[in-house]
All heavy atoms as TSV, in Angstrom:
chain	resi	resn	atom	element	x	y	z
A	1	MET	N	N	54.207	-39.084	-58.811
A	1	MET	CA	C	55.654	-39.190	-58.738
A	1	MET	C	C	56.104	-38.908	-57.301
A	1	MET	O	O	55.721	-37.897	-56.723
A	1	MET	CB	C	56.282	-38.188	-59.695
A	1	MET	CG	C	57.764	-38.248	-59.731
A	1	MET	SD	S	58.321	-37.253	-61.133
A	1	MET	CE	C	60.011	-37.224	-60.809
A	2	PRO	N	N	56.916	-39.808	-56.724
A	2	PRO	CA	C	57.353	-39.602	-55.336
A	2	PRO	C	C	58.292	-38.399	-55.211
A	2	PRO	O	O	59.078	-38.120	-56.108
A	2	PRO	CB	C	58.084	-40.884	-54.980
A	2	PRO	CG	C	58.059	-41.758	-56.163
A	2	PRO	CD	C	57.391	-41.055	-57.272
A	3	SER	N	N	58.192	-37.734	-54.100
A	3	SER	CA	C	59.071	-36.590	-53.844
A	3	SER	C	C	60.448	-37.089	-53.415
A	3	SER	O	O	60.622	-38.250	-53.033
A	3	SER	CB	C	58.481	-35.719	-52.739
A	3	SER	OG	O	58.513	-36.421	-51.507
A	4	LEU	N	N	61.427	-36.216	-53.489
A	4	LEU	CA	C	62.777	-36.573	-53.041
A	4	LEU	C	C	62.776	-36.942	-51.559
A	4	LEU	O	O	63.489	-37.851	-51.135
A	4	LEU	CB	C	63.752	-35.428	-53.303
A	4	LEU	CG	C	64.098	-35.191	-54.764
A	4	LEU	CD1	C	64.993	-33.964	-54.904
A	4	LEU	CD2	C	64.760	-36.405	-55.364
A	5	HIS	N	N	61.958	-36.235	-50.798
A	5	HIS	CA	C	61.866	-36.532	-49.371
A	5	HIS	C	C	61.358	-37.962	-49.154
A	5	HIS	O	O	61.890	-38.701	-48.330
A	5	HIS	CB	C	60.934	-35.522	-48.693
A	5	HIS	CG	C	60.817	-35.735	-47.225
A	5	HIS	ND1	N	61.762	-35.294	-46.338
A	5	HIS	CD2	C	59.870	-36.360	-46.492
A	5	HIS	CE1	C	61.398	-35.640	-45.118
A	5	HIS	NE2	N	60.253	-36.278	-45.178
A	6	ARG	N	N	60.355	-38.355	-49.914
A	6	ARG	CA	C	59.777	-39.696	-49.805
A	6	ARG	C	C	60.796	-40.764	-50.229
A	6	ARG	O	O	60.914	-41.819	-49.608
A	6	ARG	CB	C	58.528	-39.779	-50.671
A	6	ARG	CG	C	57.803	-41.050	-50.554
A	6	ARG	CD	C	57.290	-41.172	-49.180
A	6	ARG	NE	N	56.006	-41.796	-49.182
A	6	ARG	CZ	C	55.363	-42.041	-48.085
A	6	ARG	NH1	N	55.874	-41.684	-46.944
A	6	ARG	NH2	N	54.216	-42.641	-48.109
A	7	LEU	N	N	61.549	-40.485	-51.274
A	7	LEU	CA	C	62.582	-41.419	-51.728
A	7	LEU	C	C	63.679	-41.575	-50.671
A	7	LEU	O	O	64.180	-42.672	-50.442
A	7	LEU	CB	C	63.180	-40.953	-53.056
A	7	LEU	CG	C	62.241	-41.036	-54.255
A	7	LEU	CD1	C	62.878	-40.378	-55.465
A	7	LEU	CD2	C	61.868	-42.481	-54.560
A	8	ARG	N	N	64.030	-40.464	-50.041
A	8	ARG	CA	C	65.035	-40.514	-48.974
A	8	ARG	C	C	64.524	-41.375	-47.815
A	8	ARG	O	O	65.249	-42.198	-47.273
A	8	ARG	CB	C	65.327	-39.096	-48.495
A	8	ARG	CG	C	66.319	-39.031	-47.378
A	8	ARG	CD	C	66.541	-37.600	-46.956
A	8	ARG	NE	N	67.528	-37.571	-45.897
A	8	ARG	CZ	C	67.741	-36.544	-45.129
A	8	ARG	NH1	N	67.071	-35.437	-45.302
A	8	ARG	NH2	N	68.633	-36.597	-44.181
A	9	HIS	N	N	63.280	-41.175	-47.449
A	9	HIS	CA	C	62.656	-41.955	-46.382
A	9	HIS	C	C	62.698	-43.438	-46.730
A	9	HIS	O	O	63.083	-44.281	-45.914
A	9	HIS	CB	C	61.217	-41.469	-46.213
A	9	HIS	CG	C	60.448	-42.175	-45.149
A	9	HIS	ND1	N	59.985	-43.452	-45.288
A	9	HIS	CD2	C	60.050	-41.763	-43.929
A	9	HIS	CE1	C	59.336	-43.809	-44.201
A	9	HIS	NE2	N	59.344	-42.799	-43.362
A	10	SER	N	N	62.317	-43.776	-47.940
A	10	SER	CA	C	62.299	-45.176	-48.378
A	10	SER	C	C	63.694	-45.779	-48.377
A	10	SER	O	O	63.889	-46.917	-47.936
A	10	SER	CB	C	61.706	-45.294	-49.780
A	10	SER	OG	O	60.360	-44.922	-49.773
A	11	ALA	N	N	64.676	-45.044	-48.860
A	11	ALA	CA	C	66.049	-45.553	-48.904
A	11	ALA	C	C	66.566	-45.842	-47.498
A	11	ALA	O	O	67.179	-46.889	-47.251
A	11	ALA	CB	C	66.965	-44.557	-49.610
A	12	LEU	N	N	66.301	-44.943	-46.562
A	12	LEU	CA	C	66.753	-45.162	-45.184
A	12	LEU	C	C	66.014	-46.334	-44.544
A	12	LEU	O	O	66.615	-47.110	-43.793
A	12	LEU	CB	C	66.562	-43.894	-44.351
A	12	LEU	CG	C	67.529	-42.759	-44.675
A	12	LEU	CD1	C	67.117	-41.496	-43.951
A	12	LEU	CD2	C	68.949	-43.148	-44.341
A	13	THR	N	N	64.748	-46.479	-44.838
A	13	THR	CA	C	63.990	-47.608	-44.313
A	13	THR	C	C	64.547	-48.925	-44.855
A	13	THR	O	O	64.762	-49.871	-44.101
A	13	THR	CB	C	62.499	-47.477	-44.647
A	13	THR	OG1	O	61.992	-46.305	-43.995
A	13	THR	CG2	C	61.709	-48.691	-44.194
A	14	HIS	N	N	64.822	-48.990	-46.153
A	14	HIS	CA	C	65.381	-50.216	-46.739
A	14	HIS	C	C	66.764	-50.516	-46.165
A	14	HIS	O	O	67.084	-51.669	-45.875
A	14	HIS	CB	C	65.454	-50.114	-48.259
A	14	HIS	CG	C	64.123	-50.134	-48.914
A	14	HIS	ND1	N	63.244	-51.192	-48.810
A	14	HIS	CD2	C	63.494	-49.209	-49.679
A	14	HIS	CE1	C	62.147	-50.925	-49.483
A	14	HIS	NE2	N	62.262	-49.723	-50.011
A	15	ASP	N	N	67.587	-49.498	-45.982
A	15	ASP	CA	C	68.903	-49.713	-45.381
A	15	ASP	C	C	68.771	-50.227	-43.950
A	15	ASP	O	O	69.530	-51.089	-43.515
A	15	ASP	CB	C	69.720	-48.423	-45.377
A	15	ASP	CG	C	70.285	-48.093	-46.750
A	15	ASP	OD1	O	70.260	-48.958	-47.642
A	15	ASP	OD2	O	70.775	-46.955	-46.919
A	16	THR	N	N	67.806	-49.697	-43.223
A	16	THR	CA	C	67.568	-50.160	-41.858
A	16	THR	C	C	67.150	-51.622	-41.861
A	16	THR	O	O	67.640	-52.428	-41.057
A	16	THR	CB	C	66.474	-49.308	-41.185
A	16	THR	OG1	O	66.894	-47.947	-41.184
A	16	THR	CG2	C	66.210	-49.757	-39.767
A	17	GLU	N	N	66.262	-51.988	-42.781
A	17	GLU	CA	C	65.808	-53.378	-42.880
A	17	GLU	C	C	66.943	-54.318	-43.288
A	17	GLU	O	O	66.914	-55.496	-42.943
A	17	GLU	CB	C	64.655	-53.476	-43.872
A	17	GLU	CG	C	63.398	-52.819	-43.366
A	17	GLU	CD	C	62.264	-52.852	-44.357
A	17	GLU	OE1	O	62.498	-53.063	-45.559
A	17	GLU	OE2	O	61.117	-52.655	-43.911
A	18	ASP	N	N	67.934	-53.801	-43.986
A	18	ASP	CA	C	69.085	-54.604	-44.391
A	18	ASP	C	C	70.176	-54.618	-43.324
A	18	ASP	O	O	71.299	-55.054	-43.587
A	18	ASP	CB	C	69.659	-54.086	-45.708
A	18	ASP	CG	C	68.733	-54.310	-46.882
A	18	ASP	OD1	O	67.873	-55.228	-46.798
A	18	ASP	OD2	O	68.856	-53.586	-47.885
A	19	ALA	N	N	69.860	-54.124	-42.136
A	19	ALA	CA	C	70.755	-54.125	-40.973
A	19	ALA	C	C	71.982	-53.242	-41.161
A	19	ALA	O	O	73.058	-53.539	-40.643
A	19	ALA	CB	C	71.153	-55.543	-40.595
A	20	THR	N	N	71.821	-52.142	-41.860
A	20	THR	CA	C	72.901	-51.164	-41.976
A	20	THR	C	C	73.134	-50.568	-40.594
A	20	THR	O	O	72.194	-50.286	-39.867
A	20	THR	CB	C	72.520	-50.055	-42.987
A	20	THR	OG1	O	72.291	-50.675	-44.248
A	20	THR	CG2	C	73.607	-49.012	-43.115
A	21	SER	N	N	74.382	-50.375	-40.234
A	21	SER	CA	C	74.710	-49.879	-38.895
A	21	SER	C	C	74.199	-48.449	-38.683
A	21	SER	O	O	74.058	-47.671	-39.639
A	21	SER	CB	C	76.223	-49.904	-38.680
A	21	SER	OG	O	76.848	-48.930	-39.497
A	22	THR	N	N	73.953	-48.127	-37.444
A	22	THR	CA	C	73.473	-46.791	-37.097
A	22	THR	C	C	74.465	-45.712	-37.518
A	22	THR	O	O	74.049	-44.705	-38.106
A	22	THR	CB	C	73.153	-46.698	-35.595
A	22	THR	OG1	O	72.155	-47.669	-35.294
A	22	THR	CG2	C	72.660	-45.315	-35.208
A	23	PRO	N	N	75.768	-45.875	-37.266
A	23	PRO	CA	C	76.698	-44.835	-37.725
A	23	PRO	C	C	76.640	-44.622	-39.245
A	23	PRO	O	O	76.717	-43.484	-39.718
A	23	PRO	CB	C	78.070	-45.360	-37.305
A	23	PRO	CG	C	77.783	-46.242	-36.138
A	23	PRO	CD	C	76.458	-46.883	-36.458
A	24	MET	N	N	76.466	-45.697	-40.005
A	24	MET	CA	C	76.380	-45.556	-41.460
A	24	MET	C	C	75.087	-44.847	-41.855
A	24	MET	O	O	75.074	-43.993	-42.748
A	24	MET	CB	C	76.460	-46.922	-42.129
A	24	MET	CG	C	76.508	-46.850	-43.625
A	24	MET	SD	S	77.912	-45.913	-44.267
A	24	MET	CE	C	79.246	-47.040	-43.914
A	25	LEU	N	N	73.979	-45.189	-41.188
A	25	LEU	CA	C	72.708	-44.520	-41.463
A	25	LEU	C	C	72.802	-43.022	-41.152
A	25	LEU	O	O	72.310	-42.189	-41.914
A	25	LEU	CB	C	71.576	-45.140	-40.659
A	25	LEU	CG	C	71.145	-46.546	-41.061
A	25	LEU	CD1	C	70.215	-47.131	-40.007
A	25	LEU	CD2	C	70.484	-46.539	-42.433
A	26	LEU	N	N	73.443	-42.691	-40.041
A	26	LEU	CA	C	73.610	-41.281	-39.679
A	26	LEU	C	C	74.448	-40.552	-40.718
A	26	LEU	O	O	74.117	-39.438	-41.129
A	26	LEU	CB	C	74.256	-41.152	-38.297
A	26	LEU	CG	C	73.366	-41.473	-37.108
A	26	LEU	CD1	C	74.188	-41.591	-35.841
A	26	LEU	CD2	C	72.280	-40.421	-36.954
A	27	ALA	N	N	75.523	-41.181	-41.158
A	27	ALA	CA	C	76.397	-40.546	-42.145
A	27	ALA	C	C	75.677	-40.371	-43.479
A	27	ALA	O	O	75.747	-39.312	-44.104
A	27	ALA	CB	C	77.662	-41.382	-42.333
A	28	ARG	N	N	74.990	-41.404	-43.894
A	28	ARG	CA	C	74.304	-41.346	-45.184
A	28	ARG	C	C	73.177	-40.320	-45.183
A	28	ARG	O	O	72.961	-39.619	-46.164
A	28	ARG	CB	C	73.751	-42.716	-45.521
A	28	ARG	CG	C	73.061	-42.708	-46.852
A	28	ARG	CD	C	72.907	-44.068	-47.430
A	28	ARG	NE	N	72.215	-43.920	-48.700
A	28	ARG	CZ	C	71.374	-44.770	-49.184
A	28	ARG	NH1	N	71.134	-45.868	-48.528
A	28	ARG	NH2	N	70.789	-44.563	-50.324
A	29	SER	N	N	72.441	-40.249	-44.093
A	29	SER	CA	C	71.309	-39.322	-44.027
A	29	SER	C	C	71.725	-37.910	-43.635
A	29	SER	O	O	70.935	-36.983	-43.734
A	29	SER	CB	C	70.277	-39.837	-43.017
A	29	SER	OG	O	70.809	-39.795	-41.708
A	30	ARG	N	N	72.943	-37.789	-43.145
A	30	ARG	CA	C	73.475	-36.512	-42.653
A	30	ARG	C	C	72.696	-35.981	-41.458
A	30	ARG	O	O	72.569	-34.779	-41.264
A	30	ARG	CB	C	73.549	-35.478	-43.771
A	30	ARG	CG	C	74.570	-35.860	-44.808
A	30	ARG	CD	C	74.782	-34.744	-45.786
A	30	ARG	NE	N	74.679	-35.332	-47.112
A	30	ARG	CZ	C	74.205	-34.720	-48.165
A	30	ARG	NH1	N	73.796	-33.493	-48.083
A	30	ARG	NH2	N	74.151	-35.324	-49.321
A	31	HIS	N	N	72.169	-36.905	-40.655
A	31	HIS	CA	C	71.530	-36.503	-39.403
A	31	HIS	C	C	72.600	-36.427	-38.326
A	31	HIS	O	O	73.573	-37.189	-38.346
A	31	HIS	CB	C	70.471	-37.528	-38.980
A	31	HIS	CG	C	69.202	-37.396	-39.733
A	31	HIS	ND1	N	68.858	-38.237	-40.754
A	31	HIS	CD2	C	68.184	-36.502	-39.624
A	31	HIS	CE1	C	67.687	-37.880	-41.247
A	31	HIS	NE2	N	67.263	-36.832	-40.580
A	32	ALA	N	N	72.400	-35.541	-37.383
A	32	ALA	CA	C	73.361	-35.377	-36.308
A	32	ALA	C	C	73.049	-36.283	-35.124
A	32	ALA	O	O	73.932	-36.571	-34.315
A	32	ALA	CB	C	73.392	-33.922	-35.845
A	33	SER	N	N	71.806	-36.739	-35.024
A	33	SER	CA	C	71.440	-37.549	-33.869
A	33	SER	C	C	70.567	-38.727	-34.284
A	33	SER	O	O	69.875	-38.682	-35.302
A	33	SER	CB	C	70.681	-36.710	-32.838
A	33	SER	OG	O	69.385	-36.408	-33.308
A	34	VAL	N	N	70.602	-39.754	-33.460
A	34	VAL	CA	C	69.770	-40.937	-33.697
A	34	VAL	C	C	68.301	-40.550	-33.571
A	34	VAL	O	O	67.452	-41.064	-34.307
A	34	VAL	CB	C	70.136	-42.068	-32.713
A	34	VAL	CG1	C	69.178	-43.234	-32.846
A	34	VAL	CG2	C	71.567	-42.515	-32.939
A	35	ARG	N	N	68.021	-39.649	-32.702
A	35	ARG	CA	C	66.631	-39.241	-32.497
A	35	ARG	C	C	65.994	-38.690	-33.780
A	35	ARG	O	O	64.861	-39.017	-34.122
A	35	ARG	CB	C	66.560	-38.204	-31.388
A	35	ARG	CG	C	65.156	-37.880	-31.036
A	35	ARG	CD	C	65.086	-37.172	-29.728
A	35	ARG	NE	N	63.764	-37.453	-29.211
A	35	ARG	CZ	C	63.462	-37.502	-27.959
A	35	ARG	NH1	N	64.385	-37.334	-27.071
A	35	ARG	NH2	N	62.248	-37.748	-27.582
A	36	SER	N	N	66.732	-37.882	-34.504
A	36	SER	CA	C	66.181	-37.350	-35.758
A	36	SER	C	C	66.132	-38.429	-36.840
A	36	SER	O	O	65.243	-38.424	-37.686
A	36	SER	CB	C	66.975	-36.141	-36.246
A	36	SER	OG	O	68.312	-36.476	-36.488
A	37	LEU	N	N	67.049	-39.369	-36.792
A	37	LEU	CA	C	67.067	-40.469	-37.751
A	37	LEU	C	C	65.863	-41.391	-37.557
A	37	LEU	O	O	65.328	-41.929	-38.526
A	37	LEU	CB	C	68.362	-41.270	-37.599
A	37	LEU	CG	C	68.549	-42.481	-38.490
A	37	LEU	CD1	C	68.637	-42.063	-39.950
A	37	LEU	CD2	C	69.798	-43.234	-38.071
A	38	GLU	N	N	65.417	-41.555	-36.326
A	38	GLU	CA	C	64.294	-42.449	-36.020
A	38	GLU	C	C	63.041	-42.116	-36.823
A	38	GLU	O	O	62.237	-42.985	-37.124
A	38	GLU	CB	C	63.940	-42.369	-34.530
A	38	GLU	CG	C	64.931	-43.032	-33.633
A	38	GLU	CD	C	64.606	-42.815	-32.163
A	38	GLU	OE1	O	63.839	-41.882	-31.825
A	38	GLU	OE2	O	65.120	-43.590	-31.358
A	39	ARG	N	N	62.887	-40.868	-37.170
A	39	ARG	CA	C	61.719	-40.429	-37.921
A	39	ARG	C	C	61.677	-41.075	-39.314
A	39	ARG	O	O	60.629	-41.259	-39.891
A	39	ARG	CB	C	61.782	-38.918	-38.052
A	39	ARG	CG	C	60.499	-38.285	-38.435
A	39	ARG	CD	C	60.597	-36.768	-38.368
A	39	ARG	NE	N	61.297	-36.339	-37.165
A	39	ARG	CZ	C	62.047	-35.244	-37.083
A	39	ARG	NH1	N	62.199	-34.485	-38.120
A	39	ARG	NH2	N	62.633	-34.911	-35.965
A	40	TYR	N	N	62.835	-41.395	-39.852
A	40	TYR	CA	C	62.925	-41.887	-41.219
A	40	TYR	C	C	63.198	-43.382	-41.310
A	40	TYR	O	O	62.719	-44.045	-42.216
A	40	TYR	CB	C	64.038	-41.151	-41.966
A	40	TYR	CG	C	63.794	-39.684	-42.041
A	40	TYR	CD1	C	64.338	-38.817	-41.110
A	40	TYR	CD2	C	62.976	-39.156	-43.032
A	40	TYR	CE1	C	64.092	-37.457	-41.171
A	40	TYR	CE2	C	62.719	-37.797	-43.107
A	40	TYR	CZ	C	63.293	-36.957	-42.165
A	40	TYR	OH	O	63.034	-35.620	-42.227
A	41	ALA	N	N	63.995	-43.893	-40.431
A	41	ALA	CA	C	64.436	-45.286	-40.505
A	41	ALA	C	C	63.526	-46.166	-39.656
A	41	ALA	O	O	63.784	-46.405	-38.480
A	41	ALA	CB	C	65.886	-45.401	-40.037
A	42	ARG	N	N	62.456	-46.652	-40.269
A	42	ARG	CA	C	61.476	-47.473	-39.553
A	42	ARG	C	C	61.308	-48.810	-40.271
A	42	ARG	O	O	60.585	-48.896	-41.260
A	42	ARG	CB	C	60.138	-46.760	-39.488
A	42	ARG	CG	C	60.219	-45.518	-38.655
A	42	ARG	CD	C	58.876	-44.869	-38.571
A	42	ARG	NE	N	58.970	-43.722	-37.691
A	42	ARG	CZ	C	58.037	-43.370	-36.863
A	42	ARG	NH1	N	56.928	-44.036	-36.801
A	42	ARG	NH2	N	58.202	-42.321	-36.099
A	43	PRO	N	N	61.957	-49.844	-39.757
A	43	PRO	CA	C	61.818	-51.143	-40.414
A	43	PRO	C	C	60.398	-51.675	-40.277
A	43	PRO	O	O	59.720	-51.420	-39.285
A	43	PRO	CB	C	62.809	-52.033	-39.673
A	43	PRO	CG	C	62.998	-51.379	-38.351
A	43	PRO	CD	C	62.810	-49.908	-38.582
A	44	GLY	N	N	59.966	-52.412	-41.276
A	44	GLY	CA	C	58.640	-53.003	-41.254
A	44	GLY	C	C	58.576	-54.224	-40.353
A	44	GLY	O	O	59.607	-54.763	-39.928
A	45	VAL	N	N	57.384	-54.670	-40.076
A	45	VAL	CA	C	57.151	-55.819	-39.196
A	45	VAL	C	C	57.851	-57.065	-39.733
A	45	VAL	O	O	58.494	-57.805	-38.980
A	45	VAL	CB	C	55.633	-56.076	-39.030
A	45	VAL	CG1	C	55.370	-57.339	-38.246
A	45	VAL	CG2	C	54.975	-54.887	-38.370
A	46	ASP	N	N	57.779	-57.311	-41.030
A	46	ASP	CA	C	58.410	-58.489	-41.622
A	46	ASP	C	C	59.924	-58.436	-41.479
A	46	ASP	O	O	60.567	-59.449	-41.200
A	46	ASP	CB	C	58.039	-58.626	-43.101
A	46	ASP	CG	C	56.570	-58.940	-43.302
A	46	ASP	OD1	O	55.920	-59.441	-42.350
A	46	ASP	OD2	O	56.065	-58.676	-44.409
A	47	ALA	N	N	60.509	-57.264	-41.662
A	47	ALA	CA	C	61.958	-57.124	-41.537
A	47	ALA	C	C	62.406	-57.371	-40.099
A	47	ALA	O	O	63.437	-58.016	-39.860
A	47	ALA	CB	C	62.401	-55.748	-42.002
A	48	VAL	N	N	61.638	-56.897	-39.139
A	48	VAL	CA	C	61.975	-57.119	-37.727
A	48	VAL	C	C	61.861	-58.605	-37.389
A	48	VAL	O	O	62.740	-59.171	-36.737
A	48	VAL	CB	C	61.076	-56.264	-36.803
A	48	VAL	CG1	C	61.299	-56.633	-35.340
A	48	VAL	CG2	C	61.346	-54.785	-37.031
A	49	ALA	N	N	60.808	-59.248	-37.863
A	49	ALA	CA	C	60.631	-60.683	-37.605
A	49	ALA	C	C	61.778	-61.493	-38.204
A	49	ALA	O	O	62.298	-62.416	-37.564
A	49	ALA	CB	C	59.299	-61.159	-38.178
A	50	GLN	N	N	62.197	-61.146	-39.410
A	50	GLN	CA	C	63.311	-61.856	-40.043
A	50	GLN	C	C	64.600	-61.633	-39.265
A	50	GLN	O	O	65.364	-62.566	-39.040
A	50	GLN	CB	C	63.489	-61.385	-41.482
A	50	GLN	CG	C	64.628	-62.083	-42.188
A	50	GLN	CD	C	64.807	-61.618	-43.617
A	50	GLN	OE1	O	63.943	-60.922	-44.164
A	50	GLN	NE2	N	65.902	-61.997	-44.222
A	51	HIS	N	N	64.834	-60.415	-38.830
A	51	HIS	CA	C	66.028	-60.086	-38.046
A	51	HIS	C	C	66.081	-60.913	-36.763
A	51	HIS	O	O	67.111	-61.488	-36.422
A	51	HIS	CB	C	66.026	-58.590	-37.717
A	51	HIS	CG	C	67.177	-58.141	-36.904
A	51	HIS	ND1	N	68.387	-57.827	-37.452
A	51	HIS	CD2	C	67.296	-57.950	-35.576
A	51	HIS	CE1	C	69.225	-57.465	-36.490
A	51	HIS	NE2	N	68.576	-57.531	-35.342
A	52	VAL	N	N	64.961	-60.991	-36.071
A	52	VAL	CA	C	64.883	-61.762	-34.821
A	52	VAL	C	C	65.090	-63.245	-35.103
A	52	VAL	O	O	65.850	-63.923	-34.404
A	52	VAL	CB	C	63.534	-61.507	-34.110
A	52	VAL	CG1	C	63.328	-62.462	-32.953
A	52	VAL	CG2	C	63.460	-60.064	-33.628
A	53	ALA	N	N	64.449	-63.759	-36.132
A	53	ALA	CA	C	64.563	-65.182	-36.460
A	53	ALA	C	C	66.000	-65.560	-36.815
A	53	ALA	O	O	66.484	-66.624	-36.421
A	53	ALA	CB	C	63.633	-65.530	-37.614
A	54	GLU	N	N	66.697	-64.701	-37.519
A	54	GLU	CA	C	68.076	-64.986	-37.911
A	54	GLU	C	C	69.024	-64.976	-36.725
A	54	GLU	O	O	70.097	-65.571	-36.786
A	54	GLU	CB	C	68.550	-63.965	-38.941
A	54	GLU	CG	C	67.896	-64.120	-40.287
A	54	GLU	CD	C	68.215	-62.974	-41.237
A	54	GLU	OE1	O	68.847	-61.972	-40.802
A	54	GLU	OE2	O	67.813	-63.074	-42.400
A	55	ARG	N	N	68.638	-64.322	-35.643
A	55	ARG	CA	C	69.517	-64.206	-34.488
A	55	ARG	C	C	69.042	-65.025	-33.291
A	55	ARG	O	O	69.596	-64.919	-32.218
A	55	ARG	CB	C	69.648	-62.739	-34.105
A	55	ARG	CG	C	70.514	-62.006	-35.114
A	55	ARG	CD	C	70.219	-60.532	-35.164
A	55	ARG	NE	N	71.044	-59.865	-36.153
A	55	ARG	CZ	C	70.784	-59.845	-37.454
A	55	ARG	NH1	N	69.725	-60.443	-37.928
A	55	ARG	NH2	N	71.584	-59.210	-38.293
A	56	ASP	N	N	68.041	-65.861	-33.489
A	56	ASP	CA	C	67.490	-66.697	-32.426
A	56	ASP	C	C	68.463	-67.836	-32.123
A	56	ASP	O	O	68.708	-68.683	-32.977
A	56	ASP	CB	C	66.138	-67.260	-32.863
A	56	ASP	CG	C	65.515	-68.175	-31.830
A	56	ASP	OD1	O	65.887	-68.077	-30.641
A	56	ASP	OD2	O	64.652	-68.983	-32.214
A	57	PRO	N	N	69.021	-67.867	-30.912
A	57	PRO	CA	C	69.993	-68.915	-30.574
A	57	PRO	C	C	69.417	-70.330	-30.708
A	57	PRO	O	O	70.112	-71.238	-31.154
A	57	PRO	CB	C	70.364	-68.624	-29.118
A	57	PRO	CG	C	69.973	-67.217	-28.882
A	57	PRO	CD	C	68.843	-66.928	-29.822
A	58	ALA	N	N	68.163	-70.526	-30.352
A	58	ALA	CA	C	67.553	-71.854	-30.459
A	58	ALA	C	C	67.471	-72.292	-31.917
A	58	ALA	O	O	67.724	-73.453	-32.249
A	58	ALA	CB	C	66.168	-71.850	-29.833
A	59	ALA	N	N	67.136	-71.383	-32.793
A	59	ALA	CA	C	67.057	-71.708	-34.215
A	59	ALA	C	C	68.431	-72.031	-34.775
A	59	ALA	O	O	68.576	-72.941	-35.597
A	59	ALA	CB	C	66.438	-70.547	-34.989
A	60	ARG	N	N	69.444	-71.344	-34.314
A	60	ARG	CA	C	70.802	-71.625	-34.803
A	60	ARG	C	C	71.266	-72.999	-34.352
A	60	ARG	O	O	71.978	-73.689	-35.071
A	60	ARG	CB	C	71.778	-70.556	-34.318
A	60	ARG	CG	C	71.608	-69.265	-35.092
A	60	ARG	CD	C	72.696	-68.314	-34.754
A	60	ARG	NE	N	72.514	-67.897	-33.379
A	60	ARG	CZ	C	73.058	-66.835	-32.834
A	60	ARG	NH1	N	73.853	-66.093	-33.527
A	60	ARG	NH2	N	72.827	-66.513	-31.590
A	61	ARG	N	N	70.859	-73.432	-33.161
A	61	ARG	CA	C	71.267	-74.764	-32.667
A	61	ARG	C	C	70.599	-75.876	-33.483
A	61	ARG	O	O	71.156	-76.956	-33.618
A	61	ARG	CB	C	70.904	-74.899	-31.196
A	61	ARG	CG	C	71.846	-74.161	-30.273
A	61	ARG	CD	C	71.649	-74.586	-28.824
A	61	ARG	NE	N	70.341	-74.206	-28.311
A	61	ARG	CZ	C	70.064	-73.052	-27.716
A	61	ARG	NH1	N	70.985	-72.133	-27.598
A	61	ARG	NH2	N	68.851	-72.800	-27.264
A	62	ARG	N	N	69.418	-75.611	-34.019
A	62	ARG	CA	C	68.707	-76.634	-34.788
A	62	ARG	C	C	69.306	-76.845	-36.172
A	62	ARG	O	O	69.027	-77.834	-36.822
A	62	ARG	CB	C	67.229	-76.236	-34.947
A	62	ARG	CG	C	66.455	-76.351	-33.651
A	62	ARG	CD	C	64.965	-76.149	-33.902
A	62	ARG	NE	N	64.664	-74.801	-34.330
A	62	ARG	CZ	C	64.077	-73.861	-33.575
A	62	ARG	NH1	N	63.711	-74.156	-32.361
A	62	ARG	NH2	N	63.833	-72.677	-34.051
A	63	ARG	N	N	70.105	-75.945	-36.636
A	63	ARG	CA	C	70.660	-76.057	-37.994
A	63	ARG	C	C	71.708	-77.116	-38.092
A	63	ARG	O	O	72.449	-77.577	-37.494
A	63	ARG	CB	C	71.280	-74.718	-38.426
A	63	ARG	CG	C	70.231	-73.695	-38.663
A	63	ARG	CD	C	70.870	-72.427	-39.143
A	63	ARG	NE	N	69.893	-71.350	-39.035
A	63	ARG	CZ	C	70.203	-70.090	-39.057
A	63	ARG	NH1	N	71.431	-69.698	-39.185
A	63	ARG	NH2	N	69.277	-69.171	-38.961
């Protein structure tokens, strides 16, 4: 059974992958600084690739 700490980590990671804003992540996690938030909010490689692809100007021109 996952611990509450692990569930919190997962929730923040999923929110980060869904492009939740940093101020919202800080408020939700109750962290005072981005530096402490970095420990928990780590998007996966696939989420980063999707984020980049969605914001690629060349790809948007091809649509």
